[in-house]
C-alpha positions, 0 to 999 in steps of 0.5 A, a space after each residue: 671599185 667605185 669612184 667617190 664621184 659615182 657614189 656621191 652623185 647616186 646618193 644625191 639622186 636617191 636623196 632627190 627622189 626621197 625628197 621628191 616623194 615626200 613633197 608629193 605626198 604632202 601636197 596631195 594631203 594638202 589637196 585632200 584637206 582643201 577638197 574637204 573643207 570645201 565639201 564641208 563649206 555651207 551652201 548658203 552662197 549658191 543662190 547668190 552666185 547664180 544670181 549673177 554676182 557675189 558679194 565682193 562683185 556687188 560691192 565693186 559694182 556699188 562703188 562704181 556706180 557711186 563714182 559715176 554718180 560723183 562724176 555726173 554731179 561734178 559735170 552738172 555743177 560745171 566742175 572740172 575733174 
């Protein structure tokens, strides 16, 4: 009545649907967890971000300025970089 190929193919499709549903539910749970973590994070960083640069960006800008000063001092002393 049923060929073994059809039974195997339908079992594989059912298994794929079950695994996909489980992964989708796990993904939604992970997203909900991250959403809760973001909501519970202290709001101390907001004024800093509204100022235009966060701590990481400020460090990068400071390192860039130091590099520029080093190059200008080298030019002033006559050293080629």
